[in-house]
DSSP file (Angstrom, degrees, kcal/mol; ACC not computed):
  #  RESIDUE AA STRUCTURE BP1 BP2  ACC     N-H-->O    O-->H-N    N-H-->O    O-->H-N    TCO  KAPPA ALPHA  PHI   PSI    X-CA   Y-CA   Z-CA
    1    1 A M     >        0   0    0      0, 0.0     4,-2.3     0, 0.0     5,-0.2   0.000 360.0 360.0 360.0  -6.4  115.2    7.0   65.1
    2    2 A T  H  >  +     0   0    0      2,-0.2     4,-2.2     1,-0.2     5,-0.2   0.898 360.0  51.5 -62.7 -39.4  113.9    3.7   63.8
    3    3 A I  H  > S+     0   0    0      2,-0.2     4,-2.1     1,-0.2    -1,-0.2   0.929 109.5  49.0 -64.3 -44.8  115.1    2.0   67.0
    4    4 A A  H  > S+     0   0    0      1,-0.2     4,-1.0     2,-0.2    -1,-0.2   0.897 111.5  50.0 -61.7 -40.2  113.3    4.6   69.1
    5    5 A R  H  < S+     0   0    0     -4,-2.3     3,-0.2     1,-0.2    -1,-0.2   0.881 111.3  48.8 -65.2 -38.1  110.1    4.1   67.1
    6    6 A E  H  < S+     0   0    0     -4,-2.2     4,-0.3     1,-0.2    -2,-0.2   0.833 114.1  45.9 -71.0 -32.5  110.4    0.3   67.5
    7    7 A L  H  X S+     0   0    0     -4,-2.1     4,-2.7     1,-0.2     3,-0.4   0.593  86.3  95.6 -84.3 -11.5  110.9    0.7   71.2
    8    8 A E  H  X S+     0   0    0     -4,-1.0     4,-2.4     1,-0.2     5,-0.2   0.875  83.4  47.4 -52.1 -48.4  108.1    3.1   71.7
    9    9 A P  H  > S+     0   0    0      0, 0.0     4,-2.1     0, 0.0    -1,-0.2   0.886 114.0  49.0 -63.0 -35.1  105.4    0.6   72.7
   10   10 A V  H  > S+     0   0    0     -3,-0.4     4,-2.4    -4,-0.3    -2,-0.2   0.926 111.7  47.9 -67.7 -44.8  107.8   -1.1   75.2
   11   11 A L  H  X S+     0   0    0     -4,-2.7     4,-2.4     1,-0.2    -1,-0.2   0.866 110.8  52.2 -65.1 -36.0  108.8    2.3   76.7
   12   12 A C  H  X S+     0   0    0     -4,-2.4     4,-2.5    -5,-0.3    -1,-0.2   0.925 110.0  48.3 -63.7 -44.8  105.2    3.2   77.0
   13   13 A E  H  X S+     0   0    0     -4,-2.1     4,-2.5     1,-0.2    -2,-0.2   0.905 111.7  49.6 -63.3 -41.4  104.4   -0.1   78.8
   14   14 A Q  H  X S+     0   0    0     -4,-2.4     4,-2.4     2,-0.2    -1,-0.2   0.915 111.0  49.4 -63.6 -42.6  107.4    0.5   81.2
   15   15 A R  H  X S+     0   0    0     -4,-2.4     4,-2.1     2,-0.2    -2,-0.2   0.915 111.5  49.5 -61.6 -43.6  106.2    4.0   81.9
   16   16 A K  H  X S+     0   0    0     -4,-2.5     4,-2.4     1,-0.2    -2,-0.2   0.911 111.1  49.3 -62.3 -43.7  102.7    2.7   82.6
   17   17 A L  H  X S+     0   0    0     -4,-2.5     4,-2.7     2,-0.2    -2,-0.2   0.889 108.3  53.3 -65.1 -39.2  104.0    0.0   84.9
   18   18 A R  H  X S+     0   0    0     -4,-2.4     4,-2.4     2,-0.2    -1,-0.2   0.921 110.5  47.5 -61.0 -43.0  106.2    2.5   86.8
   19   19 A R  H  X S+     0   0    0     -4,-2.1     4,-2.5     2,-0.2    -2,-0.2   0.928 112.2  49.3 -62.7 -44.9  103.1    4.7   87.4
   20   20 A E  H  X S+     0   0    0     -4,-2.4     4,-2.6     1,-0.2    -2,-0.2   0.898 111.7  49.3 -61.1 -41.5  101.1    1.7   88.5
   21   21 A M  H  X S+     0   0    0     -4,-2.7     4,-2.4     2,-0.2    -1,-0.2   0.911 111.2  48.9 -65.5 -42.4  103.8    0.5   90.9
   22   22 A A  H  X S+     0   0    0     -4,-2.4     4,-2.1     2,-0.2    -2,-0.2   0.921 113.4  46.8 -63.4 -43.4  104.1    4.0   92.5
   23   23 A L  H  X S+     0   0    0     -4,-2.5     4,-2.1     1,-0.2    -2,-0.2   0.917 112.4  49.8 -64.7 -43.8  100.4    4.3   92.9
   24   24 A A  H  <>S+     0   0    0     -4,-2.6     5,-3.1     1,-0.2     4,-0.4   0.892 110.3  50.8 -62.8 -40.1  100.2    0.8   94.5
   25   25 A E  H ><5S+     0   0    0     -4,-2.4     3,-0.8     3,-0.2    -1,-0.2   0.905 110.1  49.3 -65.0 -41.0  103.0    1.6   96.9
   26   26 A V  H 3<5S+     0   0    0     -4,-2.1    -1,-0.2     1,-0.2    -2,-0.2   0.879 113.4  46.9 -64.5 -37.5  101.3    4.8   98.0
   27   27 A Q  T 3<5S-     0   0    0     -4,-2.1    -1,-0.2    -5,-0.2    -2,-0.2   0.460 116.5-115.3 -85.0  -0.5   98.1    2.9   98.5
   28   28 A G  T < 5 +     0   0    0     -3,-0.8    -3,-0.2    -4,-0.4     2,-0.2   0.720  69.0 138.5  76.3  21.9   99.9    0.1  100.4
   29   29 A Q      < -     0   0    0     -5,-3.1    -1,-0.2    -6,-0.2     2,-0.2  -0.517  60.2 -90.7 -96.2 165.7   99.1   -2.5   97.8
   30   30 A S        -     0   0    0     -2,-0.2     4,-0.1     1,-0.1     3,-0.1  -0.503  26.1-167.6 -75.6 142.1  101.3   -5.2   96.4
   31   31 A T     >  +     0   0    0     -2,-0.2     4,-2.6     1,-0.1     5,-0.2   0.154  55.9 111.9-111.5  15.8  103.4   -4.4   93.3
   32   32 A K  H  > S+     0   0    0      1,-0.2     4,-2.3     2,-0.2     5,-0.2   0.911  76.2  48.3 -59.3 -46.8  104.4   -8.0   92.6
   33   33 A A  H  > S+     0   0    0      1,-0.2     4,-2.2     2,-0.2    -1,-0.2   0.918 114.1  46.4 -62.5 -43.9  102.3   -8.4   89.4
   34   34 A Q  H  > S+     0   0    0      1,-0.2     4,-2.6     2,-0.2    -1,-0.2   0.902 111.9  51.1 -65.7 -40.3  103.7   -5.1   88.0
   35   35 A R  H  X S+     0   0    0     -4,-2.6     4,-2.5     2,-0.2    -1,-0.2   0.885 109.6  50.5 -64.6 -38.2  107.2   -6.0   88.9
   36   36 A E  H  X S+     0   0    0     -4,-2.3     4,-2.1    -5,-0.2    -2,-0.2   0.920 111.7  47.1 -65.7 -43.1  106.9   -9.4   87.2
   37   37 A R  H  X S+     0   0    0     -4,-2.2     4,-2.1     2,-0.2    -2,-0.2   0.911 112.7  50.3 -63.7 -41.0  105.6   -7.8   84.0
   38   38 A F  H  X S+     0   0    0     -4,-2.6     4,-2.5     1,-0.2    -2,-0.2   0.911 109.8  50.4 -62.9 -42.6  108.3   -5.2   84.1
   39   39 A A  H  X S+     0   0    0     -4,-2.5     4,-2.0     1,-0.2    -1,-0.2   0.884 108.5  52.4 -64.0 -38.6  111.0   -7.9   84.6
   40   40 A R  H  X S+     0   0    0     -4,-2.1     4,-0.6     2,-0.2    -1,-0.2   0.911 110.8  47.4 -63.4 -41.4  109.6   -9.9   81.6
   41   41 A I  H >< S+     0   0    0     -4,-2.1     3,-0.9     1,-0.2    -2,-0.2   0.937 113.3  48.2 -64.0 -46.1  109.8   -6.8   79.4
   42   42 A E  H 3< S+     0   0    0     -4,-2.5    -1,-0.2     1,-0.2    -2,-0.2   0.822 110.3  52.1 -63.9 -32.6  113.4   -6.1   80.6
   43   43 A S  H 3< S+     0   0    0     -4,-2.0    -1,-0.2    -5,-0.2    -2,-0.2   0.537  76.8 115.8 -87.1  -4.9  114.5   -9.6   80.0
   44   44 A D    <X  -     0   0    0     -3,-0.9     4,-2.6    -4,-0.6     5,-0.2  -0.507  61.7-145.9 -64.2 121.4  113.2   -9.8   76.4
   45   45 A P  H  > S+     0   0    0      0, 0.0     4,-2.2     0, 0.0     5,-0.2   0.865  95.2  50.7 -62.0 -37.9  116.4  -10.3   74.4
   46   46 A H  H  > S+     0   0    0      2,-0.2     4,-2.1     1,-0.2     5,-0.2   0.931 113.3  45.1 -65.9 -44.9  115.2   -8.3   71.4
   47   47 A T  H  > S+     0   0    0      2,-0.2     4,-2.6     1,-0.2     5,-0.2   0.921 112.5  51.3 -64.4 -44.7  114.1   -5.3   73.5
   48   48 A A  H  X S+     0   0    0     -4,-2.6     4,-2.3     1,-0.2    -1,-0.2   0.900 109.4  50.9 -60.5 -41.2  117.4   -5.4   75.5
   49   49 A K  H  X S+     0   0    0     -4,-2.2     4,-2.2    -5,-0.2    -1,-0.2   0.921 111.6  47.0 -63.5 -44.2  119.4   -5.4   72.3
   50   50 A L  H  X S+     0   0    0     -4,-2.1     4,-2.5     1,-0.2    -2,-0.2   0.897 111.4  51.1 -65.4 -40.0  117.5   -2.4   71.0
   51   51 A Q  H  X S+     0   0    0     -4,-2.6     4,-2.2     2,-0.2    -1,-0.2   0.896 110.2  49.4 -65.8 -39.0  117.9   -0.5   74.2
   52   52 A R  H  X S+     0   0    0     -4,-2.3     4,-1.7    -5,-0.2    -2,-0.2   0.927 112.1  48.4 -63.1 -44.1  121.6   -1.1   74.3
   53   53 A R  H  X S+     0   0    0     -4,-2.2     4,-1.9     1,-0.2    -2,-0.2   0.907 111.0  50.0 -64.0 -42.1  122.0    0.0   70.7
   54   54 A L  H  X S+     0   0    0     -4,-2.5     4,-2.2     1,-0.2    -1,-0.2   0.899 108.4  53.1 -63.4 -40.1  119.9    3.2   71.4
   55   55 A A  H  < S+     0   0    0     -4,-2.2    -1,-0.2     1,-0.2    -2,-0.2   0.848 109.6  49.4 -63.4 -33.7  122.1    3.9   74.5
   56   56 A Q  H  X S+     0   0    0     -4,-1.7     4,-0.6     1,-0.2    -1,-0.2   0.858 114.1  45.0 -71.9 -35.3  125.2    3.7   72.3
   57   57 A L  H  X S+     0   0    0     -4,-1.9     4,-2.3     1,-0.2     3,-0.3   0.792  95.7  74.1 -81.6 -28.9  123.8    6.0   69.6
   58   58 A E  H  X S+     0   0    0     -4,-2.2     4,-2.5     1,-0.2     5,-0.2   0.886  94.7  50.3 -57.6 -43.9  122.4    8.7   71.9
   59   59 A P  H  > S+     0   0    0      0, 0.0     4,-1.0     0, 0.0    -1,-0.2   0.894 110.8  51.0 -62.2 -36.3  125.8   10.3   72.8
   60   60 A R  H  < S+     0   0    0     -4,-0.6     3,-0.4    -3,-0.3    -2,-0.2   0.927 112.4  45.4 -64.2 -43.9  126.7   10.4   69.1
   61   61 A V  H >< S+     0   0    0     -4,-2.3     3,-1.7     1,-0.2    -1,-0.2   0.891 108.1  56.4 -68.3 -38.7  123.5   12.1   68.2
   62   62 A S  H 3< S+     0   0    0     -4,-2.5    -1,-0.2     1,-0.3    -2,-0.2   0.743 108.4  49.0 -66.9 -21.0  123.7   14.6   71.1
   63   63 A K  T 3< S+     0   0    0     -4,-1.0    -1,-0.3    -3,-0.4    -2,-0.2   0.186  83.9 141.3 -99.6  15.6  127.2   15.7   69.8
   64   64 A S    <   -     0   0    0     -3,-1.7     6,-0.1     1,-0.1    -3,-0.1  -0.219  52.8-141.1 -60.4 145.9  125.9   16.1   66.2
   65   65 A S  S    S+     0   0    0      4,-0.0    -1,-0.1     3,-0.0    -4,-0.0   0.613  79.3  94.1 -83.5 -12.7  127.3   19.1   64.3
   66   66 A D    >>  -     0   0    0      1,-0.1     3,-1.5     2,-0.0     4,-0.5  -0.721  67.5-152.9 -82.3 116.8  123.9   19.7   62.7
   67   67 A P  T 34 S+     0   0    0      0, 0.0    -1,-0.1     0, 0.0     3,-0.1   0.664  91.5  58.2 -66.7 -14.8  122.1   22.4   64.9
   68   68 A E  T 3> S+     0   0    0      1,-0.1     4,-1.5     2,-0.1     5,-0.2   0.585  87.3  77.8 -90.4  -9.5  118.7   21.1   63.8
   69   69 A D  H <> S+     0   0    0     -3,-1.5     4,-2.6     2,-0.2     5,-0.2   0.948  90.8  49.4 -64.5 -50.4  119.2   17.5   65.1
   70   70 A L  H  X S+     0   0    0     -4,-0.5     4,-2.8     1,-0.2     5,-0.2   0.913 111.6  46.9 -62.9 -45.4  118.7   18.1   68.8
   71   71 A P  H  > S+     0   0    0      0, 0.0     4,-2.3     0, 0.0    -1,-0.2   0.895 113.4  50.5 -62.5 -36.2  115.4   20.0   68.4
   72   72 A A  H  X S+     0   0    0     -4,-1.5     4,-2.1     2,-0.2    -2,-0.2   0.914 112.7  45.7 -66.2 -42.2  114.1   17.4   66.0
   73   73 A I  H  X S+     0   0    0     -4,-2.6     4,-2.4     2,-0.2     5,-0.2   0.921 112.2  51.1 -66.6 -43.9  115.0   14.6   68.4
   74   74 A S  H  X S+     0   0    0     -4,-2.8     4,-2.4    -5,-0.2    -2,-0.2   0.907 109.7  50.6 -59.6 -42.2  113.6   16.4   71.4
   75   75 A R  H  X S+     0   0    0     -4,-2.3     4,-2.6     1,-0.2    -1,-0.2   0.906 109.8  50.4 -63.0 -42.0  110.3   16.9   69.4
   76   76 A Q  H  X S+     0   0    0     -4,-2.1     4,-2.3     2,-0.2    -2,-0.2   0.899 110.6  49.1 -63.6 -40.8  110.2   13.2   68.6
   77   77 A H  H  X S+     0   0    0     -4,-2.4     4,-2.2     2,-0.2    -2,-0.2   0.917 112.4  48.3 -64.3 -43.0  110.7   12.3   72.2
   78   78 A T  H  X S+     0   0    0     -4,-2.4     4,-2.1     2,-0.2    -2,-0.2   0.921 112.1  48.4 -63.9 -44.5  108.0   14.6   73.3
   79   79 A E  H  X S+     0   0    0     -4,-2.6     4,-1.7     1,-0.2    -1,-0.2   0.899 111.4  50.3 -63.4 -40.5  105.5   13.4   70.7
   80   80 A A  H  X S+     0   0    0     -4,-2.3     4,-1.0     2,-0.2    -1,-0.2   0.893 108.5  53.5 -64.2 -39.5  106.3    9.8   71.7
   81   81 A Y  H >X S+     0   0    0     -4,-2.2     3,-0.6     1,-0.2     4,-0.6   0.930 111.2  44.8 -61.4 -46.1  105.7   10.6   75.4
   82   82 A Y  H 3< S+     0   0    0     -4,-2.1     3,-0.4     1,-0.2    -1,-0.2   0.755 105.1  61.3 -74.0 -23.5  102.3   12.1   74.6
   83   83 A R  H 3< S+     0   0    0     -4,-1.7    -1,-0.2     1,-0.2    -2,-0.2   0.780  97.9  61.1 -69.7 -24.8  101.3    9.2   72.3
   84   84 A C  H <<        0   0    0     -4,-1.0    -1,-0.2    -3,-0.6    -2,-0.2   0.783 360.0 360.0 -71.2 -26.7  101.7    6.9   75.4
   85   85 A E     <        0   0    0     -4,-0.6    -1,-0.2    -3,-0.4    -2,-0.1   0.504 360.0 360.0 -67.0 360.0   99.0    8.7   77.3
């Protein structure tokens, strides 16, 4: 979960940018600035490496034999989501 904790600010920023882009599109405004910021975040080598590693680990964790793992992970994801607000 260290990787998820390290990626939390990046994921929050991406979520915020997605919301801004959706709102701008609905209002008929340009989303160029948000798309450029999003592309910069996505192209960061450190962030990309962490996201790839997290994607590799998630299937292993979801198949864990410990019945308490999934609720704990779900709780952490929910808490991280609300910290972004």
